C-alpha positions as CSV (number, residue, x, y, z in Angstrom):
1,L,72.5,1.6,236.5
2,E,69.3,-0.4,236.5
3,T,66.7,0.6,239.2
4,I,64.1,-1.7,240.4
5,T,61.1,-0.3,242.3
6,I,59.2,-2.4,244.9
7,T,56.3,-1.5,247.2
8,I,56.2,-3.3,250.6
9,K,53.9,-3.2,253.7
10,P,55.3,-1.1,256.6
11,S,55.1,-4.0,258.9
12,I,57.9,-5.9,257.1
13,L,60.2,-3.0,256.6
14,P,63.1,-4.1,259.0
15,S,63.1,-7.8,257.9
16,F,63.0,-6.7,254.2
17,F,66.0,-4.4,254.7
18,Y,68.0,-7.0,256.6
19,F,67.4,-9.4,253.6
20,C,68.4,-6.8,251.1
21,R,71.6,-5.9,252.9
22,D,72.7,-9.4,254.0
23,H,71.6,-11.8,251.2
24,I,74.5,-12.9,249.0
25,Q,72.6,-12.3,245.8
26,S,71.5,-8.8,246.6
27,Q,74.1,-7.0,248.8
28,F,72.4,-3.7,249.0
29,K,74.9,-2.4,251.5
30,F,74.4,1.3,250.9
31,L,71.3,3.4,251.8
32,M,71.6,6.4,249.5
33,D,68.7,8.4,250.7
34,I,65.2,8.4,252.3
35,T,62.5,10.8,251.2
36,A,58.7,11.1,251.5
37,I,55.8,12.3,249.4
38,D,52.6,13.7,250.9
39,Y,49.3,13.0,249.3
40,P,46.9,14.8,251.8
41,E,43.7,13.6,250.0
42,K,44.6,9.9,250.4
43,K,44.0,7.5,253.3
44,F,47.6,6.5,253.4
45,R,48.8,10.0,252.7
46,F,52.6,9.4,253.0
47,V,54.8,7.5,250.6
48,V,58.2,6.9,252.2
49,V,60.9,6.0,249.6
50,Y,64.3,4.4,250.3
51,H,67.0,4.2,247.7
52,L,69.6,1.4,248.0
53,L,72.7,0.6,246.1
54,S,74.4,-2.8,245.4
55,V,77.9,-2.2,244.2
56,P,78.7,-5.8,243.4
57,Y,75.6,-6.2,241.2
58,T,75.6,-2.6,239.9
59,M,72.0,-2.1,240.8
60,R,69.8,0.3,242.6
61,L,66.6,-0.6,244.5
62,R,63.8,1.8,245.2
63,V,61.7,0.6,248.1
64,Q,58.4,2.4,248.9
65,T,55.8,2.0,251.6
66,F,52.6,3.8,252.2
67,V,51.6,5.0,255.7
68,A,48.8,6.9,257.3
69,E,49.2,10.2,259.1
70,T,48.8,8.5,262.5
71,S,50.8,5.4,261.8
72,P,54.4,5.1,263.1
73,L,57.0,3.7,260.8
74,L,59.6,1.3,262.2
75,S,63.1,2.7,262.2
76,I,65.9,1.0,260.1
77,T,68.8,2.9,261.8
78,N,70.0,-0.4,263.3
79,I,70.3,-1.8,259.8
80,Y,71.6,1.3,258.0
81,S,73.2,3.8,260.5
82,C,72.9,6.6,257.9
83,A,69.1,6.4,258.3
84,N,69.5,8.3,261.5
């Protein structure tokens, strides 16, 4: 499967995932996993990574966003219940 990686701003996280899930030409209906990487020396020390799957298009999407230690990240559990 082909995997595409995209980096987005944390503020657009929910709207971006709605688009990925609902748009007819993407159909990333499955959130496979969420993980994070910690870079303590950086200003935005956490990289949060989401992996999505589009079965109709046989494609994976890796979405990453960078957040600071004190910055909350918006939840996507109302978009993908398995994110809970």
